[in-house]
Biotite code that builds the C-alpha atoms (Angstrom):
import biotite.structure as struc

atoms = struc.array([
    struc.Atom([-53.479, -20.624, -37.031], chain_id="A", res_id=1, res_name="MET", atom_name="CA", element="C"),
    struc.Atom([-55.307, -21.639, -33.834], chain_id="A", res_id=2, res_name="PRO", atom_name="CA", element="C"),
    struc.Atom([-53.126, -22.705, -30.944], chain_id="A", res_id=3, res_name="SER", atom_name="CA", element="C"),
    struc.Atom([-55.456, -25.564, -29.915], chain_id="A", res_id=4, res_name="VAL", atom_name="CA", element="C"),
    struc.Atom([-56.684, -28.791, -31.496], chain_id="A", res_id=5, res_name="SER", atom_name="CA", element="C"),
    struc.Atom([-59.868, -29.121, -33.613], chain_id="A", res_id=6, res_name="PRO", atom_name="CA", element="C"),
    struc.Atom([-61.535, -31.209, -30.908], chain_id="A", res_id=7, res_name="ARG", atom_name="CA", element="C"),
    struc.Atom([-60.762, -28.609, -28.266], chain_id="A", res_id=8, res_name="ALA", atom_name="CA", element="C"),
    struc.Atom([-62.327, -25.928, -30.472], chain_id="A", res_id=9, res_name="LEU", atom_name="CA", element="C"),
    struc.Atom([-65.462, -27.991, -31.094], chain_id="A", res_id=10, res_name="ALA", atom_name="CA", element="C"),
    struc.Atom([-65.718, -28.564, -27.348], chain_id="A", res_id=11, res_name="ALA", atom_name="CA", element="C"),
    struc.Atom([-66.365, -24.834, -26.772], chain_id="A", res_id=12, res_name="ILE", atom_name="CA", element="C"),
    struc.Atom([-69.893, -24.639, -28.273], chain_id="A", res_id=13, res_name="PRO", atom_name="CA", element="C"),
    struc.Atom([-70.559, -28.242, -27.256], chain_id="A", res_id=14, res_name="ALA", atom_name="CA", element="C"),
    struc.Atom([-69.781, -27.338, -23.650], chain_id="A", res_id=15, res_name="GLY", atom_name="CA", element="C"),
    struc.Atom([-71.986, -24.260, -23.827], chain_id="A", res_id=16, res_name="LEU", atom_name="CA", element="C"),
    struc.Atom([-74.823, -26.354, -25.228], chain_id="A", res_id=17, res_name="ALA", atom_name="CA", element="C"),
    struc.Atom([-74.336, -28.928, -22.458], chain_id="A", res_id=18, res_name="PHE", atom_name="CA", element="C"),
    struc.Atom([-74.696, -26.283, -19.760], chain_id="A", res_id=19, res_name="VAL", atom_name="CA", element="C"),
    struc.Atom([-77.731, -24.621, -21.379], chain_id="A", res_id=20, res_name="VAL", atom_name="CA", element="C"),
    struc.Atom([-79.587, -27.914, -21.941], chain_id="A", res_id=21, res_name="VAL", atom_name="CA", element="C"),
    struc.Atom([-78.769, -29.202, -18.482], chain_id="A", res_id=22, res_name="LEU", atom_name="CA", element="C"),
    struc.Atom([-79.977, -26.026, -16.776], chain_id="A", res_id=23, res_name="LEU", atom_name="CA", element="C"),
    struc.Atom([-83.122, -25.996, -18.918], chain_id="A", res_id=24, res_name="ALA", atom_name="CA", element="C"),
    struc.Atom([-84.063, -29.600, -18.092], chain_id="A", res_id=25, res_name="LEU", atom_name="CA", element="C"),
    struc.Atom([-82.765, -30.304, -14.615], chain_id="A", res_id=26, res_name="ILE", atom_name="CA", element="C"),
    struc.Atom([-85.889, -28.909, -12.929], chain_id="A", res_id=27, res_name="PHE", atom_name="CA", element="C"),
    struc.Atom([-88.247, -30.453, -15.490], chain_id="A", res_id=28, res_name="VAL", atom_name="CA", element="C"),
    struc.Atom([-87.086, -34.071, -15.708], chain_id="A", res_id=29, res_name="VAL", atom_name="CA", element="C"),
    struc.Atom([-85.085, -36.316, -13.365], chain_id="A", res_id=30, res_name="PRO", atom_name="CA", element="C"),
    struc.Atom([-81.462, -35.140, -13.042], chain_id="A", res_id=31, res_name="PRO", atom_name="CA", element="C"),
    struc.Atom([-79.995, -38.293, -14.605], chain_id="A", res_id=32, res_name="LEU", atom_name="CA", element="C"),
    struc.Atom([-82.214, -37.964, -17.670], chain_id="A", res_id=33, res_name="ILE", atom_name="CA", element="C"),
    struc.Atom([-81.344, -34.274, -17.970], chain_id="A", res_id=34, res_name="ALA", atom_name="CA", element="C"),
    struc.Atom([-77.635, -35.158, -17.789], chain_id="A", res_id=35, res_name="LEU", atom_name="CA", element="C"),
    struc.Atom([-77.938, -37.827, -20.485], chain_id="A", res_id=36, res_name="VAL", atom_name="CA", element="C"),
    struc.Atom([-79.860, -35.507, -22.814], chain_id="A", res_id=37, res_name="ILE", atom_name="CA", element="C"),
    struc.Atom([-77.318, -32.722, -22.274], chain_id="A", res_id=38, res_name="ALA", atom_name="CA", element="C"),
    struc.Atom([-74.438, -35.093, -23.063], chain_id="A", res_id=39, res_name="ILE", atom_name="CA", element="C"),
    struc.Atom([-76.142, -36.336, -26.232], chain_id="A", res_id=40, res_name="VAL", atom_name="CA", element="C"),
    struc.Atom([-76.886, -32.807, -27.459], chain_id="A", res_id=41, res_name="VAL", atom_name="CA", element="C"),
    struc.Atom([-73.319, -31.663, -26.756], chain_id="A", res_id=42, res_name="ALA", atom_name="CA", element="C"),
    struc.Atom([-71.912, -34.721, -28.526], chain_id="A", res_id=43, res_name="GLY", atom_name="CA", element="C"),
    struc.Atom([-74.080, -34.159, -31.595], chain_id="A", res_id=44, res_name="LEU", atom_name="CA", element="C"),
    struc.Atom([-73.042, -30.512, -31.803], chain_id="A", res_id=45, res_name="ILE", atom_name="CA", element="C"),
    struc.Atom([-69.358, -31.388, -31.514], chain_id="A", res_id=46, res_name="GLY", atom_name="CA", element="C"),
    struc.Atom([-69.697, -34.126, -34.159], chain_id="A", res_id=47, res_name="TRP", atom_name="CA", element="C"),
    struc.Atom([-71.554, -31.811, -36.532], chain_id="A", res_id=48, res_name="TYR", atom_name="CA", element="C"),
    struc.Atom([-68.963, -29.034, -36.246], chain_id="A", res_id=49, res_name="LEU", atom_name="CA", element="C"),
    struc.Atom([-66.074, -31.427, -36.862], chain_id="A", res_id=50, res_name="LEU", atom_name="CA", element="C"),
    struc.Atom([-67.694, -33.324, -39.720], chain_id="A", res_id=51, res_name="SER", atom_name="CA", element="C"),
    struc.Atom([-69.127, -30.285, -41.537], chain_id="A", res_id=52, res_name="ARG", atom_name="CA", element="C"),
    struc.Atom([-66.280, -27.858, -40.881], chain_id="A", res_id=53, res_name="ALA", atom_name="CA", element="C"),
    struc.Atom([-64.929, -27.845, -44.454], chain_id="A", res_id=54, res_name="SER", atom_name="CA", element="C"),
    struc.Atom([-68.305, -27.155, -46.031], chain_id="A", res_id=55, res_name="GLU", atom_name="CA", element="C"),
    struc.Atom([-69.077, -24.413, -43.511], chain_id="A", res_id=56, res_name="LEU", atom_name="CA", element="C"),
    struc.Atom([-65.673, -22.809, -44.131], chain_id="A", res_id=57, res_name="ALA", atom_name="CA", element="C"),
    struc.Atom([-66.088, -22.927, -47.918], chain_id="A", res_id=58, res_name="LEU", atom_name="CA", element="C"),
    struc.Atom([-69.493, -21.315, -47.514], chain_id="A", res_id=59, res_name="GLY", atom_name="CA", element="C"),
    struc.Atom([-68.019, -18.540, -45.364], chain_id="A", res_id=60, res_name="ALA", atom_name="CA", element="C"),
    struc.Atom([-65.368, -17.945, -48.035], chain_id="A", res_id=61, res_name="LEU", atom_name="CA", element="C"),
    struc.Atom([-68.058, -17.933, -50.738], chain_id="A", res_id=62, res_name="ASP", atom_name="CA", element="C"),
    struc.Atom([-66.014, -20.532, -52.622], chain_id="A", res_id=63, res_name="ALA", atom_name="CA", element="C"),
    struc.Atom([-67.286, -22.724, -55.458], chain_id="A", res_id=64, res_name="VAL", atom_name="CA", element="C"),
    struc.Atom([-65.560, -25.642, -57.241], chain_id="A", res_id=65, res_name="PRO", atom_name="CA", element="C"),
    struc.Atom([-63.133, -24.582, -59.950], chain_id="A", res_id=66, res_name="LEU", atom_name="CA", element="C"),
    struc.Atom([-64.383, -25.824, -63.310], chain_id="A", res_id=67, res_name="GLN", atom_name="CA", element="C"),
    struc.Atom([-62.040, -28.384, -64.807], chain_id="A", res_id=68, res_name="GLU", atom_name="CA", element="C"),
    struc.Atom([-59.801, -27.198, -67.668], chain_id="A", res_id=69, res_name="ALA", atom_name="CA", element="C"),
    struc.Atom([-60.927, -23.565, -67.334], chain_id="A", res_id=70, res_name="VAL", atom_name="CA", element="C"),
    struc.Atom([-57.655, -22.621, -65.605], chain_id="A", res_id=71, res_name="HIS", atom_name="CA", element="C"),
    struc.Atom([-55.190, -25.341, -66.682], chain_id="A", res_id=72, res_name="PRO", atom_name="CA", element="C"),
    struc.Atom([-52.217, -23.300, -65.454], chain_id="A", res_id=73, res_name="ARG", atom_name="CA", element="C"),
    struc.Atom([-53.173, -23.551, -61.794], chain_id="A", res_id=74, res_name="VAL", atom_name="CA", element="C"),
    struc.Atom([-54.173, -27.199, -62.167], chain_id="A", res_id=75, res_name="GLU", atom_name="CA", element="C"),
    struc.Atom([-50.722, -27.927, -63.593], chain_id="A", res_id=76, res_name="SER", atom_name="CA", element="C"),
    struc.Atom([-48.971, -25.992, -60.824], chain_id="A", res_id=77, res_name="LEU", atom_name="CA", element="C"),
    struc.Atom([-50.879, -27.777, -58.072], chain_id="A", res_id=78, res_name="VAL", atom_name="CA", element="C"),
    struc.Atom([-50.222, -31.181, -59.614], chain_id="A", res_id=79, res_name="GLU", atom_name="CA", element="C"),
    struc.Atom([-46.504, -30.423, -60.033], chain_id="A", res_id=80, res_name="SER", atom_name="CA", element="C"),
    struc.Atom([-45.967, -29.088, -56.498], chain_id="A", res_id=81, res_name="ILE", atom_name="CA", element="C"),
    struc.Atom([-47.900, -31.930, -54.899], chain_id="A", res_id=82, res_name="CYS", atom_name="CA", element="C"),
    struc.Atom([-45.974, -34.548, -56.881], chain_id="A", res_id=83, res_name="ALA", atom_name="CA", element="C"),
    struc.Atom([-42.614, -32.937, -56.065], chain_id="A", res_id=84, res_name="SER", atom_name="CA", element="C"),
    struc.Atom([-43.146, -32.677, -52.324], chain_id="A", res_id=85, res_name="PHE", atom_name="CA", element="C"),
    struc.Atom([-45.437, -35.605, -51.577], chain_id="A", res_id=86, res_name="GLY", atom_name="CA", element="C"),
    struc.Atom([-48.441, -33.428, -50.742], chain_id="A", res_id=87, res_name="ILE", atom_name="CA", element="C"),
    struc.Atom([-51.952, -34.793, -51.150], chain_id="A", res_id=88, res_name="THR", atom_name="CA", element="C"),
    struc.Atom([-53.487, -33.074, -54.157], chain_id="A", res_id=89, res_name="GLU", atom_name="CA", element="C"),
    struc.Atom([-56.404, -30.873, -53.021], chain_id="A", res_id=90, res_name="PRO", atom_name="CA", element="C"),
    struc.Atom([-59.745, -30.150, -54.592], chain_id="A", res_id=91, res_name="GLN", atom_name="CA", element="C"),
    struc.Atom([-59.695, -26.719, -56.235], chain_id="A", res_id=92, res_name="LEU", atom_name="CA", element="C"),
    struc.Atom([-62.161, -23.918, -55.515], chain_id="A", res_id=93, res_name="TYR", atom_name="CA", element="C"),
    struc.Atom([-62.435, -20.296, -56.541], chain_id="A", res_id=94, res_name="THR", atom_name="CA", element="C"),
    struc.Atom([-64.095, -17.094, -55.336], chain_id="A", res_id=95, res_name="VAL", atom_name="CA", element="C"),
    struc.Atom([-65.468, -14.605, -57.836], chain_id="A", res_id=96, res_name="ASP", atom_name="CA", element="C"),
    struc.Atom([-63.676, -11.447, -56.751], chain_id="A", res_id=97, res_name="THR", atom_name="CA", element="C"),
    struc.Atom([-61.070, -9.115, -58.222], chain_id="A", res_id=98, res_name="ASP", atom_name="CA", element="C"),
    struc.Atom([-59.023, -9.416, -55.032], chain_id="A", res_id=99, res_name="ALA", atom_name="CA", element="C"),
    struc.Atom([-55.781, -11.378, -55.181], chain_id="A", res_id=100, res_name="ILE", atom_name="CA", element="C"),
    struc.Atom([-55.996, -13.914, -52.396], chain_id="A", res_id=101, res_name="ASP", atom_name="CA", element="C"),
    struc.Atom([-56.023, -17.604, -51.531], chain_id="A", res_id=102, res_name="ALA", atom_name="CA", element="C"),
    struc.Atom([-56.992, -19.898, -48.694], chain_id="A", res_id=103, res_name="ALA", atom_name="CA", element="C"),
    struc.Atom([-56.838, -23.536, -47.721], chain_id="A", res_id=104, res_name="VAL", atom_name="CA", element="C"),
    struc.Atom([-59.304, -25.551, -45.656], chain_id="A", res_id=105, res_name="VAL", atom_name="CA", element="C"),
    struc.Atom([-59.940, -29.142, -44.688], chain_id="A", res_id=106, res_name="GLY", atom_name="CA", element="C"),
    struc.Atom([-58.058, -31.937, -42.976], chain_id="A", res_id=107, res_name="ARG", atom_name="CA", element="C"),
    struc.Atom([-55.253, -34.285, -44.020], chain_id="A", res_id=108, res_name="SER", atom_name="CA", element="C"),
    struc.Atom([-57.552, -36.646, -45.944], chain_id="A", res_id=109, res_name="ASP", atom_name="CA", element="C"),
    struc.Atom([-59.852, -33.962, -47.383], chain_id="A", res_id=110, res_name="ASP", atom_name="CA", element="C"),
    struc.Atom([-58.033, -30.817, -48.497], chain_id="A", res_id=111, res_name="THR", atom_name="CA", element="C"),
    struc.Atom([-59.424, -27.854, -50.441], chain_id="A", res_id=112, res_name="ARG", atom_name="CA", element="C"),
    struc.Atom([-57.429, -25.042, -52.060], chain_id="A", res_id=113, res_name="LEU", atom_name="CA", element="C"),
    struc.Atom([-59.269, -21.774, -52.730], chain_id="A", res_id=114, res_name="VAL", atom_name="CA", element="C"),
    struc.Atom([-57.873, -19.210, -55.186], chain_id="A", res_id=115, res_name="ILE", atom_name="CA", element="C"),
    struc.Atom([-59.666, -16.006, -56.128], chain_id="A", res_id=116, res_name="THR", atom_name="CA", element="C"),
    struc.Atom([-60.435, -15.063, -59.712], chain_id="A", res_id=117, res_name="ARG", atom_name="CA", element="C"),
    struc.Atom([-58.206, -12.021, -59.267], chain_id="A", res_id=118, res_name="GLY", atom_name="CA", element="C"),
    struc.Atom([-55.217, -14.223, -58.437], chain_id="A", res_id=119, res_name="ALA", atom_name="CA", element="C"),
    struc.Atom([-55.891, -16.542, -61.364], chain_id="A", res_id=120, res_name="LEU", atom_name="CA", element="C"),
    struc.Atom([-56.163, -13.671, -63.815], chain_id="A", res_id=121, res_name="GLU", atom_name="CA", element="C"),
    struc.Atom([-53.590, -11.148, -62.578], chain_id="A", res_id=122, res_name="ARG", atom_name="CA", element="C"),
    struc.Atom([-50.648, -13.164, -61.275], chain_id="A", res_id=123, res_name="LEU", atom_name="CA", element="C"),
    struc.Atom([-47.920, -14.414, -63.602], chain_id="A", res_id=124, res_name="ASP", atom_name="CA", element="C"),
    struc.Atom([-46.808, -18.032, -63.440], chain_id="A", res_id=125, res_name="ARG", atom_name="CA", element="C"),
    struc.Atom([-44.060, -17.534, -60.852], chain_id="A", res_id=126, res_name="LEU", atom_name="CA", element="C"),
    struc.Atom([-46.320, -15.454, -58.612], chain_id="A", res_id=127, res_name="GLU", atom_name="CA", element="C"),
    struc.Atom([-49.181, -17.945, -58.845], chain_id="A", res_id=128, res_name="LEU", atom_name="CA", element="C"),
    struc.Atom([-46.771, -20.806, -58.148], chain_id="A", res_id=129, res_name="GLU", atom_name="CA", element="C"),
    struc.Atom([-45.546, -18.980, -55.045], chain_id="A", res_id=130, res_name="ALA", atom_name="CA", element="C"),
    struc.Atom([-49.110, -18.452, -53.787], chain_id="A", res_id=131, res_name="VAL", atom_name="CA", element="C"),
    struc.Atom([-50.061, -22.078, -54.426], chain_id="A", res_id=132, res_name="VAL", atom_name="CA", element="C"),
    struc.Atom([-46.899, -23.311, -52.690], chain_id="A", res_id=133, res_name="ALA", atom_name="CA", element="C"),
    struc.Atom([-47.560, -21.091, -49.688], chain_id="A", res_id=134, res_name="ARG", atom_name="CA", element="C"),
    struc.Atom([-51.060, -22.459, -49.257], chain_id="A", res_id=135, res_name="GLU", atom_name="CA", element="C"),
    struc.Atom([-50.071, -26.084, -49.843], chain_id="A", res_id=136, res_name="LEU", atom_name="CA", element="C"),
    struc.Atom([-47.303, -25.775, -47.258], chain_id="A", res_id=137, res_name="SER", atom_name="CA", element="C"),
    struc.Atom([-50.005, -25.129, -44.649], chain_id="A", res_id=138, res_name="LEU", atom_name="CA", element="C"),
    struc.Atom([-51.530, -28.598, -44.962], chain_id="A", res_id=139, res_name="PHE", atom_name="CA", element="C"),
    struc.Atom([-51.019, -30.453, -41.709], chain_id="A", res_id=140, res_name="GLY", atom_name="CA", element="C"),
    struc.Atom([-49.947, -27.241, -39.976], chain_id="A", res_id=141, res_name="ASN", atom_name="CA", element="C"),
    struc.Atom([-53.065, -26.319, -38.058], chain_id="A", res_id=142, res_name="GLY", atom_name="CA", element="C"),
    struc.Atom([-55.368, -26.043, -41.067], chain_id="A", res_id=143, res_name="ILE", atom_name="CA", element="C"),
    struc.Atom([-57.909, -28.513, -39.672], chain_id="A", res_id=144, res_name="HIS", atom_name="CA", element="C"),
    struc.Atom([-58.142, -26.431, -36.496], chain_id="A", res_id=145, res_name="ALA", atom_name="CA", element="C"),
    struc.Atom([-58.386, -23.219, -38.540], chain_id="A", res_id=146, res_name="ALA", atom_name="CA", element="C"),
    struc.Atom([-61.211, -24.776, -40.563], chain_id="A", res_id=147, res_name="THR", atom_name="CA", element="C"),
    struc.Atom([-63.085, -25.906, -37.451], chain_id="A", res_id=148, res_name="VAL", atom_name="CA", element="C"),
    struc.Atom([-62.667, -22.430, -35.978], chain_id="A", res_id=149, res_name="MET", atom_name="CA", element="C"),
    struc.Atom([-64.923, -21.063, -38.739], chain_id="A", res_id=150, res_name="VAL", atom_name="CA", element="C"),
    struc.Atom([-67.703, -23.454, -37.766], chain_id="A", res_id=151, res_name="ALA", atom_name="CA", element="C"),
    struc.Atom([-67.188, -22.754, -34.060], chain_id="A", res_id=152, res_name="VAL", atom_name="CA", element="C"),
    struc.Atom([-67.180, -18.981, -34.660], chain_id="A", res_id=153, res_name="SER", atom_name="CA", element="C"),
    struc.Atom([-70.568, -19.293, -36.311], chain_id="A", res_id=154, res_name="LYS", atom_name="CA", element="C"),
    struc.Atom([-71.856, -21.306, -33.358], chain_id="A", res_id=155, res_name="ALA", atom_name="CA", element="C"),
    struc.Atom([-70.657, -19.073, -30.519], chain_id="A", res_id=156, res_name="VAL", atom_name="CA", element="C"),
    struc.Atom([-71.871, -15.805, -32.084], chain_id="A", res_id=157, res_name="GLY", atom_name="CA", element="C"),
    struc.Atom([-70.947, -12.805, -29.904], chain_id="A", res_id=158, res_name="PRO", atom_name="CA", element="C"),
    struc.Atom([-68.157, -14.760, -28.209], chain_id="A", res_id=159, res_name="LEU", atom_name="CA", element="C"),
    struc.Atom([-66.315, -15.091, -31.553], chain_id="A", res_id=160, res_name="ARG", atom_name="CA", element="C"),
    struc.Atom([-64.070, -12.042, -31.200], chain_id="A", res_id=161, res_name="SER", atom_name="CA", element="C"),
    struc.Atom([-62.815, -12.973, -27.756], chain_id="A", res_id=162, res_name="ALA", atom_name="CA", element="C"),
    struc.Atom([-62.261, -16.573, -28.818], chain_id="A", res_id=163, res_name="MET", atom_name="CA", element="C"),
    struc.Atom([-60.282, -15.635, -31.949], chain_id="A", res_id=164, res_name="GLN", atom_name="CA", element="C"),
    struc.Atom([-58.192, -13.085, -30.079], chain_id="A", res_id=165, res_name="GLU", atom_name="CA", element="C"),
    struc.Atom([-57.281, -15.654, -27.450], chain_id="A", res_id=166, res_name="ARG", atom_name="CA", element="C"),
    struc.Atom([-56.733, -18.700, -29.660], chain_id="A", res_id=167, res_name="LEU", atom_name="CA", element="C"),
    struc.Atom([-55.288, -17.412, -32.956], chain_id="A", res_id=168, res_name="LEU", atom_name="CA", element="C"),
    struc.Atom([-51.493, -17.568, -32.970], chain_id="A", res_id=169, res_name="ASP", atom_name="CA", element="C"),
    struc.Atom([-50.206, -14.600, -34.985], chain_id="A", res_id=170, res_name="GLY", atom_name="CA", element="C"),
    struc.Atom([-46.686, -16.022, -35.042], chain_id="A", res_id=171, res_name="ARG", atom_name="CA", element="C"),
    struc.Atom([-47.840, -19.078, -36.963], chain_id="A", res_id=172, res_name="ARG", atom_name="CA", element="C"),
    struc.Atom([-49.648, -16.842, -39.446], chain_id="A", res_id=173, res_name="LEU", atom_name="CA", element="C"),
    struc.Atom([-46.476, -14.814, -39.947], chain_id="A", res_id=174, res_name="ALA", atom_name="CA", element="C"),
    struc.Atom([-44.325, -17.918, -40.475], chain_id="A", res_id=175, res_name="ARG", atom_name="CA", element="C"),
    struc.Atom([-46.550, -19.209, -43.273], chain_id="A", res_id=176, res_name="ALA", atom_name="CA", element="C"),
    struc.Atom([-44.904, -16.990, -45.923], chain_id="A", res_id=177, res_name="ASP", atom_name="CA", element="C"),
    struc.Atom([-41.407, -18.169, -45.014], chain_id="A", res_id=178, res_name="VAL", atom_name="CA", element="C"),
    struc.Atom([-42.462, -21.821, -44.947], chain_id="A", res_id=179, res_name="GLU", atom_name="CA", element="C"),
    struc.Atom([-44.169, -21.411, -48.310], chain_id="A", res_id=180, res_name="GLY", atom_name="CA", element="C"),
    struc.Atom([-41.114, -20.066, -50.144], chain_id="A", res_id=181, res_name="VAL", atom_name="CA", element="C"),
    struc.Atom([-39.082, -23.011, -48.890], chain_id="A", res_id=182, res_name="GLN", atom_name="CA", element="C"),
    struc.Atom([-40.918, -25.014, -51.556], chain_id="A", res_id=183, res_name="LEU", atom_name="CA", element="C"),
    struc.Atom([-40.245, -22.656, -54.469], chain_id="A", res_id=184, res_name="THR", atom_name="CA", element="C"),
    struc.Atom([-36.866, -21.326, -53.291], chain_id="A", res_id=185, res_name="ARG", atom_name="CA", element="C"),
    struc.Atom([-37.813, -17.962, -54.800], chain_id="A", res_id=186, res_name="TYR", atom_name="CA", element="C"),
    struc.Atom([-39.087, -15.447, -52.202], chain_id="A", res_id=187, res_name="PRO", atom_name="CA", element="C"),
    struc.Atom([-39.339, -12.502, -54.686], chain_id="A", res_id=188, res_name="PRO", atom_name="CA", element="C"),
    struc.Atom([-42.265, -14.190, -56.448], chain_id="A", res_id=189, res_name="ALA", atom_name="CA", element="C"),
    struc.Atom([-44.405, -14.337, -53.296], chain_id="A", res_id=190, res_name="LEU", atom_name="CA", element="C"),
    struc.Atom([-43.340, -10.807, -52.363], chain_id="A", res_id=191, res_name="ALA", atom_name="CA", element="C"),
    struc.Atom([-44.478, -9.616, -55.790], chain_id="A", res_id=192, res_name="SER", atom_name="CA", element="C"),
    struc.Atom([-47.816, -11.424, -55.446], chain_id="A", res_id=193, res_name="ALA", atom_name="CA", element="C"),
    struc.Atom([-48.402, -9.800, -52.056], chain_id="A", res_id=194, res_name="LEU", atom_name="CA", element="C"),
    struc.Atom([-47.506, -6.377, -53.484], chain_id="A", res_id=195, res_name="GLU", atom_name="CA", element="C"),
    struc.Atom([-50.113, -6.826, -56.220], chain_id="A", res_id=196, res_name="LYS", atom_name="CA", element="C"),
    struc.Atom([-52.632, -7.915, -53.598], chain_id="A", res_id=197, res_name="ALA", atom_name="CA", element="C"),
    struc.Atom([-51.843, -4.868, -51.468], chain_id="A", res_id=198, res_name="ARG", atom_name="CA", element="C"),
    struc.Atom([-52.321, -2.526, -54.438], chain_id="A", res_id=199, res_name="ALA", atom_name="CA", element="C"),
    struc.Atom([-55.680, -3.998, -55.404], chain_id="A", res_id=200, res_name="GLY", atom_name="CA", element="C"),
    struc.Atom([-59.032, -4.711, -53.812], chain_id="A", res_id=201, res_name="ALA", atom_name="CA", element="C"),
    struc.Atom([-59.441, -6.911, -50.755], chain_id="A", res_id=202, res_name="ALA", atom_name="CA", element="C"),
    struc.Atom([-61.870, -9.769, -50.270], chain_id="A", res_id=203, res_name="VAL", atom_name="CA", element="C"),
    struc.Atom([-65.152, -8.897, -48.622], chain_id="A", res_id=204, res_name="GLU", atom_name="CA", element="C"),
    struc.Atom([-65.171, -8.948, -44.844], chain_id="A", res_id=205, res_name="HIS", atom_name="CA", element="C"),
    struc.Atom([-66.440, -12.060, -43.106], chain_id="A", res_id=206, res_name="ASP", atom_name="CA", element="C"),
    struc.Atom([-65.350, -12.062, -39.503], chain_id="A", res_id=207, res_name="ALA", atom_name="CA", element="C"),
    struc.Atom([-65.564, -15.829, -39.069], chain_id="A", res_id=208, res_name="VAL", atom_name="CA", element="C"),
    struc.Atom([-63.166, -16.675, -41.928], chain_id="A", res_id=209, res_name="SER", atom_name="CA", element="C"),
    struc.Atom([-60.611, -13.832, -41.946], chain_id="A", res_id=210, res_name="CYS", atom_name="CA", element="C"),
    struc.Atom([-57.876, -16.077, -40.527], chain_id="A", res_id=211, res_name="HIS", atom_name="CA", element="C"),
    struc.Atom([-58.094, -18.477, -43.488], chain_id="A", res_id=212, res_name="LEU", atom_name="CA", element="C"),
    struc.Atom([-57.104, -15.957, -46.169], chain_id="A", res_id=213, res_name="TRP", atom_name="CA", element="C"),
    struc.Atom([-53.528, -15.391, -47.277], chain_id="A", res_id=214, res_name="MET", atom_name="CA", element="C"),
    struc.Atom([-54.181, -11.630, -47.251], chain_id="A", res_id=215, res_name="VAL", atom_name="CA", element="C"),
    struc.Atom([-57.725, -11.232, -45.995], chain_id="A", res_id=216, res_name="GLY", atom_name="CA", element="C"),
    struc.Atom([-60.092, -8.274, -45.687], chain_id="A", res_id=217, res_name="PRO", atom_name="CA", element="C"),
    struc.Atom([-58.631, -4.826, -45.152], chain_id="A", res_id=218, res_name="ALA", atom_name="CA", element="C"),
    struc.Atom([-58.261, -3.903, -41.464], chain_id="A", res_id=219, res_name="ARG", atom_name="CA", element="C"),
    struc.Atom([-59.434, -7.318, -40.304], chain_id="A", res_id=220, res_name="SER", atom_name="CA", element="C"),
    struc.Atom([-56.901, -7.242, -37.483], chain_id="A", res_id=221, res_name="GLY", atom_name="CA", element="C"),
    struc.Atom([-56.129, -10.937, -37.990], chain_id="A", res_id=222, res_name="VAL", atom_name="CA", element="C"),
    struc.Atom([-53.347, -11.245, -40.563], chain_id="A", res_id=223, res_name="GLN", atom_name="CA", element="C"),
    struc.Atom([-49.912, -9.633, -40.012], chain_id="A", res_id=224, res_name="PRO", atom_name="CA", element="C"),
    struc.Atom([-49.342, -6.341, -41.850], chain_id="A", res_id=225, res_name="LEU", atom_name="CA", element="C"),
    struc.Atom([-48.665, -6.853, -45.553], chain_id="A", res_id=226, res_name="LEU", atom_name="CA", element="C"),
    struc.Atom([-45.850, -4.294, -45.559], chain_id="A", res_id=227, res_name="VAL", atom_name="CA", element="C"),
    struc.Atom([-43.990, -6.248, -42.884], chain_id="A", res_id=228, res_name="GLU", atom_name="CA", element="C"),
    struc.Atom([-44.542, -9.553, -44.671], chain_id="A", res_id=229, res_name="ARG", atom_name="CA", element="C"),
    struc.Atom([-43.279, -8.157, -47.978], chain_id="A", res_id=230, res_name="ILE", atom_name="CA", element="C"),
    struc.Atom([-40.201, -6.648, -46.293], chain_id="A", res_id=231, res_name="ASP", atom_name="CA", element="C"),
    struc.Atom([-39.419, -9.996, -44.648], chain_id="A", res_id=232, res_name="THR", atom_name="CA", element="C"),
    struc.Atom([-39.625, -11.811, -47.981], chain_id="A", res_id=233, res_name="LEU", atom_name="CA", element="C"),
    struc.Atom([-37.411, -9.208, -49.657], chain_id="A", res_id=234, res_name="ARG", atom_name="CA", element="C"),
    struc.Atom([-34.750, -9.844, -47.024], chain_id="A", res_id=235, res_name="GLU", atom_name="CA", element="C"),
    struc.Atom([-34.638, -13.613, -47.572], chain_id="A", res_id=236, res_name="LEU", atom_name="CA", element="C"),
])
């Protein structure tokens, strides 16, 4: 998860836009007018990135709404976990891929849970419950910032890699598995799900959204090594 707030992330491209607009206009119009225009442009960019972050992240994940009643098992699991732990029930999305993976995006009042077709079809009930619990445990734990980072990564282009390397906190990513199994109290189920994910295909690479996935693209360099995560869960 990012180590800074959503607003701080949105301020990066907004600040860049401010500088570019100001330098472009300061010799063309009066300095005060150039400053006002630059502030307005920067503010609009920041507002857009914050308000549209969820949709931009879902697009980067290639996620579409999960059709109601097509996968009643996951709907039941989500409803049960949310009711048991007082978690706001999210909207459900899926990605059409054989890979076993999941992600969560949004903010506290607008949460979205993404589960791949591979996970829905290939995980047993305990494994799927463990994956759902892991993702739901992330709500309120930097997910809004992680969602905004997708939008910001798209905006800053070539600066994305340096920004992600500096701002993504690998320790928080590693702790997510442990925090997730605190809901189910059964670490072997998540370990088994991760082993199945490791043995199968990975989601397609999209550099701006790698940090959102539970497993992520192979060799993305973002998520902790699966072998280490599985070993940690086996030791719990």
